[in-house]
DRENPA-3360 file (N, C-alpha, C; in nm, 2 decimals, always signed):
BEGIN
1 = XXXXXXXX = +11.09/+10.74/+8.34/+11.12/+10.87/+8.29/+11.22/+10.94/+8.38 ~ +11.31/+11.01/+8.33/+11.41/+11.08/+8.41/+11.34/+11.21/+8.46 ~ +11.38/+11.25/+8.58/+11.34/+11.38/+8.64/+11.46/+11.47/+8.67 ~ +11.45/+11.59/+8.62/+11.56/+11.68/+8.64/+11.51/+11.80/+8.72 ~ +11.58/+11.84/+8.82/+11.54/+11.95/+8.91/+11.64/+12.06/+8.89 ~ +11.59/+12.18/+8.87/+11.68/+12.29/+8.86/+11.73/+12.33/+9.00 ~ +11.84/+12.40/+9.01/+11.90/+12.42/+9.13/+11.81/+12.50/+9.23 ~ +11.74/+12.61/+9.18/+11.66/+12.69/+9.27/+11.54/+12.61/+9.33;
9 = XXXXXXXX = +11.48/+12.52/+9.25/+11.38/+12.43/+9.30/+11.43/+12.33/+9.41 ~ +11.55/+12.28/+9.38/+11.61/+12.18/+9.47/+11.65/+12.26/+9.60 ~ +11.70/+12.37/+9.59/+11.74/+12.45/+9.72/+11.61/+12.48/+9.80 ~ +11.50/+12.51/+9.73/+11.38/+12.54/+9.81/+11.33/+12.41/+9.88 ~ +11.33/+12.30/+9.81/+11.29/+12.17/+9.87/+11.38/+12.14/+9.99 ~ +11.51/+12.15/+9.97/+11.61/+12.12/+10.07/+11.59/+12.21/+10.19 ~ +11.58/+12.33/+10.17/+11.56/+12.43/+10.28/+11.43/+12.40/+10.36 ~ +11.33/+12.36/+10.29/+11.20/+12.33/+10.36/+11.22/+12.20/+10.44;
17 = XXXXXXXX = +11.29/+12.10/+10.39/+11.31/+11.98/+10.46/+11.40/+12.00/+10.59 ~ +11.50/+12.08/+10.57/+11.59/+12.10/+10.68/+11.53/+12.19/+10.79 ~ +11.45/+12.29/+10.74/+11.39/+12.39/+10.84/+11.28/+12.32/+10.92 ~ +11.21/+12.23/+10.86/+11.10/+12.17/+10.94/+11.14/+12.05/+11.02 ~ +11.27/+12.01/+11.00/+11.32/+11.89/+11.08/+11.30/+11.93/+11.23 ~ +11.25/+11.83/+11.31/+11.24/+11.69/+11.29/+11.11/+11.64/+11.24 ~ +11.02/+11.74/+11.20/+10.89/+11.70/+11.13/+10.91/+11.68/+10.98 ~ +10.82/+11.61/+10.93/+10.81/+11.59/+10.78/+10.76/+11.72/+10.72;
25 = XXXXXXXX = +10.83/+11.76/+10.61/+10.78/+11.87/+10.53/+10.70/+11.81/+10.41 ~ +10.63/+11.90/+10.34/+10.57/+11.85/+10.21/+10.54/+11.97/+10.13 ~ +10.53/+11.95/+10.00/+10.50/+12.05/+9.90/+10.48/+11.99/+9.76 ~ +10.45/+12.08/+9.67/+10.43/+12.04/+9.53/+10.55/+12.09/+9.45 ~ +10.57/+12.02/+9.34/+10.67/+12.07/+9.25/+10.62/+12.07/+9.11 ~ +10.67/+12.17/+9.03/+10.61/+12.20/+8.90/+10.71/+12.21/+8.79 ~ +10.67/+12.20/+8.67/+10.76/+12.22/+8.56/+10.69/+12.17/+8.43 ~ +10.77/+12.10/+8.35/+10.72/+12.06/+8.22/+10.75/+11.91/+8.19;
33 = XXXXXXXX = +10.65/+11.85/+8.12/+10.67/+11.71/+8.07/+10.74/+11.73/+7.93 ~ +10.83/+11.64/+7.90/+10.89/+11.63/+7.77/+10.95/+11.49/+7.76 ~ +11.08/+11.48/+7.71/+11.15/+11.36/+7.71/+11.18/+11.32/+7.86 ~ +11.19/+11.42/+7.94/+11.21/+11.41/+8.08/+11.12/+11.50/+8.16 ~ +11.10/+11.48/+8.28/+11.02/+11.58/+8.37/+11.13/+11.68/+8.42 ~ +11.10/+11.81/+8.39/+11.19/+11.92/+8.43/+11.12/+12.00/+8.54 ~ +11.18/+12.00/+8.66/+11.12/+12.07/+8.77/+11.18/+12.21/+8.78 ~ +11.10/+12.31/+8.78/+11.14/+12.45/+8.78/+11.09/+12.53/+8.90;
41 = XXXXXXXX = +10.98/+12.48/+8.96/+10.93/+12.56/+9.07/+10.87/+12.47/+9.18 ~ +10.86/+12.52/+9.30/+10.82/+12.45/+9.42/+10.71/+12.54/+9.49 ~ +10.61/+12.47/+9.55/+10.52/+12.54/+9.63/+10.52/+12.46/+9.77 ~ +10.57/+12.53/+9.87/+10.57/+12.47/+10.01/+10.43/+12.47/+10.06 ~ +10.39/+12.36/+10.12/+10.26/+12.33/+10.17/+10.27/+12.29/+10.32 ~ +10.17/+12.34/+10.40/+10.17/+12.30/+10.54/+10.14/+12.15/+10.56 ~ +10.21/+12.08/+10.65/+10.18/+11.95/+10.68/+10.06/+11.96/+10.78 ~ +9.94/+11.91/+10.74/+9.82/+11.92/+10.82/+9.79/+11.79/+10.90;
49 = XXXXXXXX = +9.89/+11.70/+10.90/+9.87/+11.57/+10.97/+9.85/+11.60/+11.12 ~ +9.74/+11.55/+11.18/+9.71/+11.55/+11.32/+9.81/+11.45/+11.39 ~ +9.86/+11.49/+11.50/+9.95/+11.40/+11.57/+10.09/+11.41/+11.54 ~ +10.16/+11.30/+11.53/+10.31/+11.30/+11.52/+10.35/+11.33/+11.37 ~ +10.39/+11.45/+11.34/+10.44/+11.49/+11.21/+10.58/+11.45/+11.18 ~ +10.64/+11.38/+11.28/+10.78/+11.33/+11.25/+10.78/+11.21/+11.16 ~ +10.67/+11.14/+11.15/+10.66/+11.01/+11.07/+10.56/+11.02/+10.96 ~ +10.48/+11.12/+10.95/+10.37/+11.13/+10.85/+10.35/+11.27/+10.81;
57 = XXXXXXXX = +10.30/+11.28/+10.68/+10.26/+11.41/+10.64/+10.12/+11.39/+10.57 ~ +10.05/+11.50/+10.57/+9.92/+11.50/+10.51/+9.90/+11.64/+10.44 ~ +9.84/+11.64/+10.32/+9.81/+11.76/+10.25/+9.66/+11.77/+10.24 ~ +9.60/+11.88/+10.28/+9.46/+11.90/+10.29/+9.40/+11.91/+10.15 ~ +9.27/+11.88/+10.13/+9.20/+11.90/+10.00/+9.22/+12.05/+9.95 ~ +9.21/+12.14/+10.05/+9.22/+12.28/+10.01/+9.36/+12.31/+9.95 ~ +9.46/+12.25/+10.01/+9.60/+12.27/+9.96/+9.62/+12.20/+9.82 ~ +9.55/+12.09/+9.80/+9.56/+12.03/+9.67/+9.50/+12.12/+9.56;
65 = XXXXXXXX = +9.39/+12.18/+9.60/+9.32/+12.28/+9.51/+9.42/+12.40/+9.48 ~ +9.48/+12.45/+9.59/+9.57/+12.56/+9.58/+9.69/+12.52/+9.49 ~ +9.73/+12.39/+9.50/+9.84/+12.34/+9.41/+9.80/+12.34/+9.27 ~ +9.68/+12.30/+9.24/+9.63/+12.29/+9.10/+9.62/+12.44/+9.04 ~ +9.57/+12.53/+9.12/+9.55/+12.67/+9.08/+9.68/+12.73/+9.05 ~ +9.78/+12.70/+9.13/+9.92/+12.75/+9.11/+9.97/+12.71/+8.97 ~ +9.95/+12.58/+8.94/+9.99/+12.53/+8.81/+9.93/+12.60/+8.70 ~ +9.80/+12.62/+8.71/+9.72/+12.69/+8.60/+9.77/+12.84/+8.59;
73 = XXXXXXXX = +9.78/+12.90/+8.70/+9.82/+13.05/+8.70/+9.96/+13.07/+8.63 ~ +10.05/+12.97/+8.66/+10.19/+12.99/+8.61/+10.21/+12.91/+8.48 ~ +10.11/+12.85/+8.42/+10.13/+12.77/+8.30/+10.23/+12.65/+8.31 ~ +10.22/+12.59/+8.42/+10.31/+12.48/+8.45/+10.23/+12.35/+8.47 ~ +10.30/+12.24/+8.46/+10.24/+12.11/+8.50/+10.27/+12.08/+8.64 ~ +10.17/+12.03/+8.72/+10.19/+11.98/+8.85/+10.25/+11.84/+8.84 ~ +10.38/+11.83/+8.87/+10.45/+11.70/+8.84/+10.44/+11.60/+8.96 ~ +10.43/+11.66/+9.08/+10.42/+11.57/+9.19/+10.43/+11.63/+9.33;
81 = XXXXXXXX = +10.46/+11.55/+9.43/+10.47/+11.59/+9.57/+10.61/+11.56/+9.62 ~ +10.67/+11.65/+9.70/+10.79/+11.61/+9.77/+10.76/+11.61/+9.92 ~ +10.83/+11.53/+9.99/+10.83/+11.53/+10.14/+10.96/+11.48/+10.19 ~ +10.97/+11.50/+10.32/+11.10/+11.45/+10.39/+11.08/+11.33/+10.47 ~ +11.18/+11.26/+10.50/+11.19/+11.15/+10.59/+11.29/+11.19/+10.70 ~ +11.25/+11.24/+10.81/+11.35/+11.28/+10.91/+11.41/+11.15/+10.98 ~ +11.55/+11.15/+10.98/+11.63/+11.04/+11.03/+11.58/+10.91/+10.98 ~ +11.55/+10.91/+10.85/+11.51/+10.78/+10.78/+11.55/+10.79/+10.64;
89 = XXXXXXXX = +11.57/+10.67/+10.57/+11.61/+10.67/+10.43/+11.51/+10.73/+10.34 ~ +11.56/+10.77/+10.22/+11.47/+10.83/+10.12/+11.40/+10.72/+10.04 ~ +11.33/+10.63/+10.11/+11.26/+10.52/+10.05/+11.12/+10.53/+10.09 ~ +11.02/+10.51/+10.00/+10.88/+10.53/+10.04/+10.83/+10.42/+10.14 ~ +10.75/+10.47/+10.23/+10.69/+10.38/+10.33/+10.56/+10.32/+10.27 ~ +10.51/+10.23/+10.34/+10.38/+10.17/+10.30/+10.27/+10.28/+10.30 ~ +10.28/+10.37/+10.40/+10.18/+10.48/+10.41/+10.20/+10.57/+10.28 ~ +10.32/+10.59/+10.24/+10.35/+10.67/+10.12/+10.28/+10.60/+10.00;
97 = XXXXXXXX = +10.29/+10.47/+9.99/+10.24/+10.40/+9.88/+10.09/+10.41/+9.87 ~ +10.02/+10.39/+9.99/+9.88/+10.39/+10.00/+9.82/+10.53/+9.96 ~ +9.89/+10.63/+10.00/+9.85/+10.77/+9.98/+9.88/+10.82/+9.84 ~ +9.96/+10.75/+9.76/+10.01/+10.80/+9.63/+9.91/+10.80/+9.52 ~ +9.92/+10.89/+9.43/+9.84/+10.90/+9.30/+9.93/+10.85/+9.19 ~ +9.88/+10.76/+9.10/+9.97/+10.70/+9.00/+10.04/+10.80/+8.90 ~ +9.98/+10.92/+8.88/+10.04/+11.01/+8.78/+10.15/+11.10/+8.83 ~ +10.16/+11.11/+8.96/+10.26/+11.20/+9.03/+10.39/+11.13/+9.05;
105 = XXXXXXXX = +10.50/+11.21/+9.05/+10.63/+11.16/+9.10/+10.63/+11.20/+9.24 ~ +10.70/+11.13/+9.32/+10.72/+11.15/+9.47/+10.87/+11.17/+9.50 ~ +10.91/+11.29/+9.53/+11.05/+11.31/+9.57/+11.05/+11.30/+9.72 ~ +11.15/+11.22/+9.77/+11.17/+11.20/+9.91/+11.31/+11.25/+9.95 ~ +11.31/+11.33/+10.05/+11.44/+11.39/+10.10/+11.47/+11.33/+10.23 ~ +11.58/+11.25/+10.25/+11.62/+11.20/+10.37/+11.69/+11.31/+10.45 ~ +11.65/+11.34/+10.57/+11.72/+11.45/+10.65/+11.77/+11.38/+10.78 ~ +11.90/+11.38/+10.79/+11.96/+11.31/+10.91/+12.02/+11.42/+11.00;
113 = XXXXXXXX = +11.96/+11.43/+11.12/+12.00/+11.53/+11.22/+12.00/+11.67/+11.16 ~ +11.90/+11.70/+11.08/+11.88/+11.84/+11.03/+11.95/+11.87/+10.90 ~ +12.03/+11.77/+10.84/+12.10/+11.79/+10.72/+12.05/+11.70/+10.61 ~ +12.02/+11.75/+10.49/+11.97/+11.67/+10.38/+12.08/+11.57/+10.34 ~ +12.05/+11.44/+10.34/+12.15/+11.34/+10.32/+12.13/+11.27/+10.18 ~ +12.01/+11.25/+10.14/+11.98/+11.18/+10.02/+11.85/+11.22/+9.96 ~ +11.84/+11.22/+9.83/+11.71/+11.25/+9.76/+11.68/+11.15/+9.65 ~ +11.56/+11.10/+9.65/+11.52/+11.01/+9.55/+11.38/+11.05/+9.49;
121 = XXXXXXXX = +11.35/+10.99/+9.38/+11.21/+11.01/+9.32/+11.15/+10.88/+9.28 ~ +11.02/+10.87/+9.30/+10.95/+10.74/+9.29/+10.82/+10.77/+9.21 ~ +10.77/+10.67/+9.14/+10.64/+10.68/+9.08/+10.57/+10.54/+9.09 ~ +10.44/+10.54/+9.10/+10.37/+10.41/+9.11/+10.36/+10.35/+8.97 ~ +10.38/+10.22/+8.97/+10.36/+10.15/+8.84/+10.22/+10.09/+8.84 ~ +10.18/+10.02/+8.73/+10.05/+9.96/+8.71/+10.01/+9.87/+8.82 ~ +10.10/+9.81/+8.89/+10.08/+9.71/+9.00/+10.07/+9.78/+9.13 ~ +10.06/+9.92/+9.13/+10.06/+10.00/+9.26/+10.18/+9.97/+9.35;
129 = XXXXXXXX = +10.30/+9.96/+9.28/+10.43/+9.95/+9.35/+10.51/+10.07/+9.30 ~ +10.59/+10.12/+9.40/+10.68/+10.23/+9.36/+10.80/+10.18/+9.28 ~ +10.83/+10.25/+9.17/+10.95/+10.23/+9.09/+11.04/+10.36/+9.11 ~ +11.17/+10.34/+9.13/+11.26/+10.45/+9.14/+11.28/+10.52/+9.00 ~ +11.27/+10.65/+9.01/+11.30/+10.73/+8.88/+11.44/+10.78/+8.89 ~ +11.50/+10.79/+8.77/+11.63/+10.85/+8.76/+11.62/+11.00/+8.79 ~ +11.70/+11.05/+8.88/+11.69/+11.19/+8.92/+11.82/+11.26/+8.91 ~ +11.82/+11.38/+8.85/+11.94/+11.46/+8.84/+11.91/+11.60/+8.89;
137 = XXXX = +12.00/+11.66/+8.96/+11.99/+11.80/+9.01/+12.08/+11.89/+8.92 ~ +12.02/+11.98/+8.85/+12.10/+12.07/+8.76/+12.15/+12.18/+8.84 ~ +12.28/+12.18/+8.87/+12.34/+12.28/+8.96/+12.37/+12.41/+8.90 ~ +12.33/+12.43/+8.77/+12.36/+12.56/+8.70/+12.28/+12.67/+8.74;
% end
């Protein structure tokens, strides 16, 4: 399924990724399911990973609950999680795969020396492997 991100949601993700560099950022993204997933809003979440946040992110159970409540309050679908890969490609790691939930899309933003360089989206298939999703950013 194709995923389309509106410009304001993309700018929020990008800003979060660049601002938290060299650490990984994370957050939720919301919108609507249809013929494609349309991303319209973002909720920035604290990276609660103990230790080196340059290579890992973690979202607390409380923040997952906060994310679900946000979706209900705003009448949106929680479509997935975004996070950054500082000085690394926008390709999921084994840790990303193990931590993933099959119904979510995972947007990864590669940030090279503080500048967003690449963005990709991934979803787990039935064999628990990531498949790349077609991703478009609507600049309107």
